[in-house]
N, C-alpha and C positions, 0 to 999 in steps of 0.2 A: 504494500500501499504506500501511496506517495506521500509523504507529510509536507515537504516543501516544494512548492512549483514555482519557477522562474519562467515568466513567460514573455519573450520579446521586448526583454529589456534593456534601453539605452540611457546613456547618461554623457552628456557634454560638458566641458569646462573651458568654457570661451570658443577658441578653435582647437581644442583639444578633443576628441572622440574618444572619452574613456573606456564607455563598454558600450558595444553595437550588436544589437539584436539577439541577447543571449537568452536562450532557452536550456532550460535545466531542470530535473528532475531530482530530488532527493528522497529515498524511500525511508519509512518510519525505521527505526532503531539503527540505521546502517552508518557509517563513518565513510564521507566525502571531504577529498583533498582537493584543492584547488591550487594549481603549481601555474608558474609562467616567470618568463625575464623580469626585472624590472621594469615599472611601467605599460605592463599588460593588463592592467585592471582588476585585479586579486584584491587589493584593499578596497578599492571601490567598489566592487560588488559585495564584499563582506559588510561594508559601512550601510548599505543598501538593504539587504536583510536584517542588518543590526535596528534600523532606521534612522541612522545618525545621517544619511543622505536621502533623498528622495529622487527617485527615475525623471529623466524627461519623460518618457514614453513607457509603457511595459506595465506587467502586474507581478506581485508579488504574492503566492498565497500560503499560509501556512495552516494545518491541519482544517481547511476547508473555510477558512476566515481569510479574508482580501485584507493584506495588510499594506499593499500601494496599488493604487492604480492612476500612474502618472505621478504628478506633483503631490496629489491627492494621497495621505499616507495617515497611517496608525501612529503615535509617538513611540517613541523607542522603549518608554518607561511603560508601554501598557501592552508589550508583544511578547511577553512572557519567555523572552531569550535570553540566556545567559553566556557572557565574552570572557574570557582570558586572553590578556595580553601578552606581548614579550615581556615587559618590564613585570607583571603582576598588580602593579598598581594597589598595593597595602597602604593601610594607612599608618606612617611611620609613628605617630603618636599612640596607637593601640594596639594592645597584645594580642595574640592569634587568638584566643577566643572571642575577644571584641570585634576582630577584623573579620570572623568566619559569623558572627550573629549579626553584623551591621544593618543587614537589610531583614533580618527579622520583623514581625510586627510587635508594637510595644506592646507591653503587659502579656507576652505570649508565656503562657504557664510550664511549655514544655521546651522552653527557648536553652537550658543547660542542659538536657538530654539530647536534643536534636545537635549542639556543638559536639557534644563526644560521639554521637553517631556519625557525624560527618568526618571529624577528625579521624575515627576507626578506618572510615571508607577511603580515605587517600591515604591509608596508613602509615601515619603519622603518631608516634608517643605521646600521650597524653600527659605526660611531664613538659611540654613543649607549648602548653596552653597558655602559661602567663608570660613567656617569651615575648619580645617585640622583635620585627622585622630584620633590624639591622643584627640579630642573635641568630639569624638562621641563615644557611647556606640557600644559594640561587636555586637548587631542586627544591628545598623544604619550602622556601616562599612559593614557589608555584603551584605547588600542594595546597598550601592554604588558600592562594587566590580559586584555585579550582574547587576546594571546598566551600568557598564563600559562593562561588557561582550557583554551586549545586544546592547551596541551602534556600534558595529563591523555586526550586523545582520547576526549571526553565523545560519548557517543550523542546527547546533546539539550542543547542552547545555550540559558540562559536570560538574557536583556537586561531589567536591571529599570531603567527610563528612564535608559540610559546616557549621552545626549547631551543631558539636561536642563539640565547645567551650564555648558556650551558656549556660546558667541556663533554667531547665527544662523547667517553663513556658515561658521563652522567645522562645525557642527551636521550642517549638509546633506552637506557633505564627506565627514563621519566616517559619516553614516549610508551613504553611497555606498559608502565605502571597507570599511565592517562587511560591508553586503552582499555585494560582492563578494569579500570573504576567504570567509564562511561559505559562500557558493555552491561556490568554488573547492574548499572542503575538503568538500562533499556533507554538512554538518551540519544536522539539523533546528532549526531555531530558534522561539523564542516571544520576545516584546518586549514588554514592559510599557510603555504610554505613554500621558500625558495629552494628548499631542500629536496631534490627529487627522489634518492633513496629514502627519506622519512614518509613522504608521499606514499610508495609505493610499499611500503612495510605495515602502515597504518591504515590505509583506507580498503575499505570494498567499493569506491569507485573513485578514479580519479579524473580531474575535469582539466585539461589544458588549455591555458588563454596565452595568445598571441596579439599584440595591437587591438586589445580590446575585442577582439572574438574569441569565440568558442572553437578551437580547432578540433579537437575531438574529447569524447569521456567514454568512459566504460571500465571494465575491471582493470586493477593493476597489470595482470599479465596480459588482458587484450592489447591493451597500451603498449607495453614493453615489447612484445614479440610480434605486433599488426600494428606498429604506427603508420598512419595517414600519410605523413611524408617526411623527407628525411630531416627537416627541422624539427619534428616532434622526436623523431628516433633518437638525432642526437642531443636533446635537450634532457630526454629521459635515461640516458647512459651512453657509454662509449659504443660506437658502432664501426664495421668495417662495411664501406661501400662499394661496390664493385660493377662496372660495367658488364652488361652478361647479353647471350643471345639463348632464347628457350625454346625449347622444341619438346613436346610430347613430357612436359613434367621435368626435363633437365635442363640447366643452364652450363653452357659452355663459358667458363671465366676464367680469370687469371689465377685460380684454383684447382683448374681442372673442371670436371663434370660434378655438379650440385644438385642434388634434388631442391625441388621449390614448390612453394604452395600455390595452388589457385591454378584457373585455366590462362593463364597469361602464355602468349607466342611472340616470337621476333626479340627485338632490341627492348632490353630494360634494364632498369637499374635493381641490383639486388642487395640485400642486406644482412649481414650476420652479426648477431652478437660476440663479442671476444672469447665468450665464454664456451661458445661451438667450435672453436679452432683449436685444436689440440696438435703442439709442437711433439715432432717424432725424430728421432737421428735419422739422419739420410741413410736410404737403403739402396741408393743408387736409381731412385724412379726421379726422372728428370720433369714429370711433366707437371707437377706442380709444388716444387721445391723452393727453396733460396737459402740465403745467407744469413745468420743472425748479425744486426749492425750494433745492435745496443740491449742490455740487459739491465733492467733497473729493480732492485732488490727491495722487496716492499713486506717482507716477514712473510706469512702464510699466502700472501697472493702476491705475484712478481710480475713484470710486464716486460715482454719479449717484444722487439722489433727486427722483422722478418723482411729483408730485401729480394722481392720475388725475382725469380729467374726471367729474364727475356720480356718483362713488360716496362712500360714508362710510368708507373704509378709509385705513389711515395709507400716507404716501408709500413708493412702492416703493422698495428700494435695488439699484442695477443697477450690475454691472461692465463696466468700459469701457475700451478704450484710452485714450491721453492724446492720441492724435491727432485733430481737428477735436473735442476737447472742446466739449460745450455750456456755453454760461453760464447763471448763475442768472437765473430769469426767461424763459428761451425755451421756445417750445412745441415739443414734439417729439411723434413718433409711436415706438410699442415694437413691433419685431417679434418674432416669436418663432420661434426654430431648434429644429426636433425637436419631439419629443412631450412632453404633460406627463405628471406621474406621477400616478395616482388611489390615494389610500389606501382600503386596504382595509374592509369594514365588517363 
């Protein structure tokens, strides 16, 4: 069932078209990530959903209730939407308990009980109730901000790059913890992020914006493996692009004969993700081999650059295990796992 529907929504600031004809459905209980480069319209879309901005044209509906019909809109405080921003925006002069309970109705008889429940929900120790924000780590502050937003029992939760200020390891742990909390609470969530890996791991649906337009939306697996165009493919991760000629489901390219998806024929451009390519010691097969020109050690996953024989293409970058890592100058063969994606024309 669709909880949030954004229908043909546009927004302009002077001469800048921030959003153009955006249509997107968000299912109840799901997690959607909105990604795109800077200036793509992510924040504008989030602010329109929240009620901080009004669209020029288009409609926003939440659980059957019309929130915006062009500039005519329900005020933000009446929408029943929670929001957690990058900074957390805690009140520095209030302790954790006061921050969490800030939005509760005055005279609420179960206030203290609800604060404890929310603290437990975001997996914080009860001893932190009397601490001030400056006495908390970045991750703890974000959990308090999430607890405060959950305290309003929102119909929809908006996360505006809430993990970007955290260290890499903490960011991953926080992302998993927040996803766990929101799933347990059954709250529909929209995450705006510039981190593609974060979007792919967090969301059930990923929506890619570019220059104010919705380029593609779908499951993380679908967008990663079947991007609509090369810009989307490269935005969502490393990719190897090759010209090819396809006949009967097989592409002839610089890597040899590669199986492809769909019913394409003739000259095309194919895409392989680097993890589909395996570096193997050269066994004399010269059809799709090359020479290692660079090795970048990265711990568990390393990057190997291979210059292919007989083709005027830049070296192909391949992600591989650090086990049996080839050395610069080694001759190697490249084996392909799975099928290549063909960009539509």
